[in-house]
N, C-alpha and C positions, 0 to 999 in steps of 0.2 A: 153636823157641822164639820167643815173641812179643817184639818189640823195644819200646823205650820209646814210639815214636810210636803203635804199636798200642795200648799200654796207655793212652796219653793219649786216643786215640779212644774206647776203652772208657769212660773217665771221662766224656768229653763226652757220649756217647750215654746213659749212665746219668743224667747231670744233666738232659738234655733229656727223658728219660722221667719223671723226678721232676717237672719243671716242668709237664708235661702235666696232672697231677692237683693239684699244689700251686696251680695257678692258680685253683682253686675256692675257695681261701682257708683260713684257719686253722680256722674253725668247721666247715667240711666235713671237713677233715682230722681234727679231734678227734672227730667223731661217726661217722666211717666207718672201720670196722676194716679193710676191704679196701684202702682208700687208704693207711692206716697201714702195712699189710703190704707193699703195692706200694713205698712210699717206703723202708721199712726194707730191703727186698730190694735195691733199687738203691743204697742207701748201702753195703751190704755189698759190692756189685760195685765201687763206687768205692774202698772201703778195700782190697780185694784187689788192684786194679790199681795203686793207689799203693804198696802194700807191695812189689809186684813190680818197681817201677822200679829200674833198675840203679844200682849204686854210682856209676858215672860220672855219670849223670844227677843223682843226689842231691848229688854234690860240686859241681856247677855250679849247681843249683837248690836252694839251701839253705833255702828257706822251710819253716817248721814245718808248713805245711798238709798236706804229704805224710805226715808222721808222724801228725798229728792224724786224718787220714782213716783210716789204718790202726788207730789206737787206737780210734776210734769203731766201726769194724768189729768189733773184739774185744769191746767192750762189748755191742754188739747181739747177737753170736753167743753169748757166754758168759753174758749176763745178760738174755736176751730178755724174760722176763716182768717184769723190773725196770726196763725202759727207760721213761723218762718221756716221754710224747708231747709235752709242752710243750718239753722240751729238744730233741727231734728237730725240732720246728717251728722253733725258734730256729736250728738248724743250717741248715735249708732256707732260711729267710728271710735269715739274716745271712751264713752261711759259703759256701753254694753259689754265689752270684753271684761272689764273689771267686775261688773255685776255677775256675769256668767261665772267667772273664776270663783267668786265668793259663794255662789249658789252650789256649784259643783263641789267645792270643799265642804260645805255644810251638809250636803246630801251624802257625801262619802261614797265608797264603793258599793 
């Protein structure tokens, strides 16, 4: 079974993969279906990894961001064709940097 550090590394790797294509900007994201799919796929990975974090981890790291990532995963998976690209871009631009900083801090040097 994967431990919390491995899950956090999964989150970090997925964020870095999102950043690779998000760096092209909002307009590129909105017009390129493959980039949208790539980013959604990695947001699902982030959500799965966050949902699988242990109760012990969650009791120490009480940020809502872990729950929000899992909730976003559920929305993407269960309402795929109803997902608003503008909302997803907002998550990429606003929320992922915060999540990345938390994960990097938790993983340490």
